[in-house]
KEVO-65695 format. One line per 2 residues: number of its first residue (from 0); their letters; for each residue x, y, z of C-alpha. Coordinates in steps of 0.05 Angstrom, whole numbers. Layout:
% residues N
NUM	a	X:Y:Z  ...
END
This chain:
% residues 301
0	ll	0:0:0  20:72:-9
2	pp	45:99:58  -2:143:99
4	dg	48:200:104  31:221:32
6	lk	-37:245:55  -35:319:74
8	ni	-54:334:147  -56:260:167
10	ql	-5:269:223  -45:328:251
12	aa	-109:285:247  -73:228:283
14	qi	-50:275:337  -120:301:349
16	lv	-148:230:353  -92:204:398
18	ea	-103:262:447  -178:248:446
20	iq	-167:174:459  -119:186:516
22	as	-164:239:548  -228:197:539
24	tp	-259:253:499  -330:238:475
26	ic	-327:229:399  -384:231:349
28	iv	-377:208:277  -421:240:225
30	ad	-430:192:167  -460:195:97
32	yd	-522:154:81  -493:109:26
34	cd	-454:44:29  -386:80:29
36	ga	-409:125:86  -438:67:125
38	sa	-375:24:118  -331:84:134
40	ca	-371:96:197  -365:23:217
42	va	-290:25:204  -282:89:245
44	vr	-323:62:304  -289:-6:305
46	gl	-219:23:295  -224:77:348
48	ra	-253:29:399  -197:-21:384
50	mg	-146:33:399  -176:52:466
52	at	-230:104:452  -284:94:505
54	hv	-337:144:483  -352:135:409
56	qy	-421:145:378  -446:164:310
58	lv	-501:203:273  -523:195:202
60	pd	-566:249:170  -635:234:143
62	ri	-634:241:67  -700:279:66
64	qd	-701:317:132  -627:335:139
66	gy	-601:336:68  -528:320:52
68	gl	-467:328:97  -454:364:162
70	tp	-507:418:168  -513:469:225
72	ll	-573:431:253  -533:366:252
74	ae	-476:401:288  -525:422:343
76	rv	-549:349:350  -476:326:357
78	aa	-464:377:412  -529:357:447
80	lg	-502:285:450  -445:311:493
82	ar	-390:300:441  -329:344:441
84	ll	-296:318:378  -336:312:313
86	it	-308:269:257  -339:267:188
88	vd	-330:206:144  -345:207:69
90	ng	-371:279:75  -354:347:103
92	ia	-308:378:51  -365:424:29
94	sv	-396:435:98  -372:505:110
96	eg	-433:528:150  -439:462:189
98	va	-366:464:210  -372:537:230
100	ka	-431:520:274  -395:461:306
102	ka	-335:505:321  -381:559:351
104	lg	-409:505:396  -339:489:421
106	lq	-328:425:383  -263:401:351
108	vl	-276:381:279  -237:330:238
110	it	-260:321:166  -244:257:128
112	dh	-271:258:58  -254:241:-14
114	hl	-300:287:-54  -275:346:-94
116	ca	-270:413:-60  -319:468:-75
118	ve	-294:524:-119  -324:594:-120
120	ng	-298:650:-166  -237:608:-180
122	qv	-221:600:-106  -223:534:-68
124	ql	-273:539:-10  -254:497:51
126	pe	-288:493:118  -249:518:179
128	ad	-239:450:210  -183:432:258
130	ai	-157:383:206  -179:359:137
132	vn	-155:294:106  -175:286:34
134	pn	-132:261:-23  -166:312:-68
136	lp	-143:373:-30  -110:418:-82
138	dc	-40:411:-52  -44:338:-28
140	sf	11:296:-60  -21:228:-46
142	as	-15:187:-109  -83:153:-105
144	ks	-136:207:-115  -189:152:-121
146	la	-192:130:-48  -264:121:-25
148	gv	-287:153:39  -276:87:75
150	gv	-205:84:48  -189:153:75
152	vf	-212:137:146  -175:70:144
154	yv	-111:109:127  -124:157:185
156	ll	-130:98:232  -63:71:207
158	av	-32:138:225  -65:138:294
160	rs	-39:69:309  31:89:287
162	ll	30:149:333  4:109:392
164	ra	58:57:379  111:113:379
166	rg	84:137:446  91:68:477
168	qf	17:51:481  33:-16:449
170	da	86:-49:406  83:-86:340
172	at	63:-150:376  7:-121:418
174	qp	-21:-68:372  -93:-74:346
176	rl	-101:-113:281  -130:-62:234
178	dt	-127:-111:176  -192:-140:206
180	ll	-225:-77:178  -206:-92:106
182	pl	-271:-130:89  -308:-65:105
184	va	-258:-23:67  -265:-69:6
186	lg	-341:-66:9  -345:10:12
188	tv	-292:19:-42  -327:-25:-93
190	ad	-398:-1:-75  -377:72:-86
192	vv	-354:55:-157  -288:92:-148
194	kl	-232:77:-197  -196:12:-178
196	da	-126:39:-185  -68:-2:-158
198	nn	-77:21:-87  -153:10:-85
200	rr	-143:-57:-119  -97:-79:-63
202	lv	-148:-57:-10  -204:-95:-45
204	aq	-162:-158:-58  -141:-162:15
206	gl	-212:-152:39  -238:-207:-6
208	kr	-182:-253:17  -203:-246:89
210	ir	-277:-255:74  -264:-319:36
212	ag	-224:-344:96  -283:-330:142
214	qc	-249:-270:174  -303:-217:169
216	pa	-355:-183:213  -419:-223:225
218	gi	-459:-169:188  -421:-180:124
220	ea	-430:-255:130  -504:-245:141
222	lf	-511:-200:80  -480:-254:37
224	qv	-529:-303:67  -592:-263:54
226	gg	-567:-246:-16  -560:-320:-32
228	kd	-485:-316:-40  -428:-357:-12
230	ar	-378:-314:27  -325:-367:17
232	ra	-328:-350:-58  -336:-275:-49
234	ss	-322:-230:-108  -323:-155:-121
236	qd	-387:-166:-161  -420:-188:-96
238	fg	-402:-122:-64  -430:-82:-123
240	ft	-493:-122:-137  -512:-159:-73
242	lg	-485:-126:-9  -480:-54:-32
244	pr	-552:-46:-57  -580:-75:8
246	in	-542:-25:50  -557:33:2
248	aa	-631:16:5  -633:34:79
250	gr	-606:104:64  -658:114:8
252	ls	-722:86:39  -708:81:114
254	dm	-652:99:162  -579:84:147
256	tl	-570:70:221  -597:1:204
258	gi	-541:-11:154  -487:15:200
260	ec	-512:-28:258  -509:-89:212
262	ll	-436:-74:195  -420:-62:269
264	cd	-454:-126:292  -412:-185:317
266	da	-470:-228:339  -490:-276:283
268	sr	-563:-282:303  -575:-207:308
270	al	-534:-194:245  -579:-241:207
272	sl	-640:-205:233  -612:-137:212
274	ag	-591:-164:144  -661:-192:134
276	ql	-691:-124:147  -642:-93:97
278	de	-662:-146:46  -736:-129:55
280	in	-722:-55:45  -683:-71:-17
282	re	-742:-111:-45  -787:-52:-32
284	rr	-736:-7:-68  -737:-52:-129
286	vl	-813:-50:-133  -814:26:-127
288	eg	-761:34:-180  -799:-13:-226
290	em	-862:27:-218  -826:93:-230
292	re	-793:65:-292  -862:44:-320
294	ma	-891:113:-304  -832:147:-339
296	qe	-840:103:-400  -914:119:-404
298	ia	-900:194:-400  -845:188:-453
300	e	-891:151:-500
END
């Protein structure tokens, strides 16, 4: 893999997170409501907890009520939860007003995103966050500009672990195994249809390798099961056409919290129940899309 140091601001982000972990600072992750955002949120929650964070929660905006990204109202909800550090995953690069509100409320803000920056009158517009990690920042030299949101947060966790190791929190033998997160990284990367450049291809290949070996969260195993697929023969097509649509359906017709909880679940029975609910929502989504397609065809004719 490309080394994390190539990502601009990643060391600053790692420092913010290490200090938050060591001070037991309440953390809230604000996720996007698609599969990349859901998997990025699950990676962030799992990774931070593995490295000692004791107060980690998340919020995901409602597609209809909240709109996209970190809005001022969402920032108020984060503050009301008691969080002192707000982390965005797969969003935030365009949330100028939302970040300003969060800062006014006394929150630290760390943005992890992969979307292009907003440009106004020829000038790049960036929110005033404490740190922004995004391979598509204008002066970021990271060679893979195609990282998905889940890939960006995975890289941030690598930098956090490295800093904790340097500070003596653990050594190479006792450090958390972040490679256990690769099935989630692979899922979000393929489902977001980003370019599979050499770096993304490595992430996806390593995630698939672990899924086939039975080394994946119970939620991913359950999604394979309800989709009628064999996880031991997992392929990238399964991510794109079986798992991804079931998670995305929650963000379109229901609440993406359901998808995130499925990816966070380690209990096989509960994971199967959550995956079953996602499967039902996806069936409803298919029916609605079919009806809309027929209506559109009638109008066109």
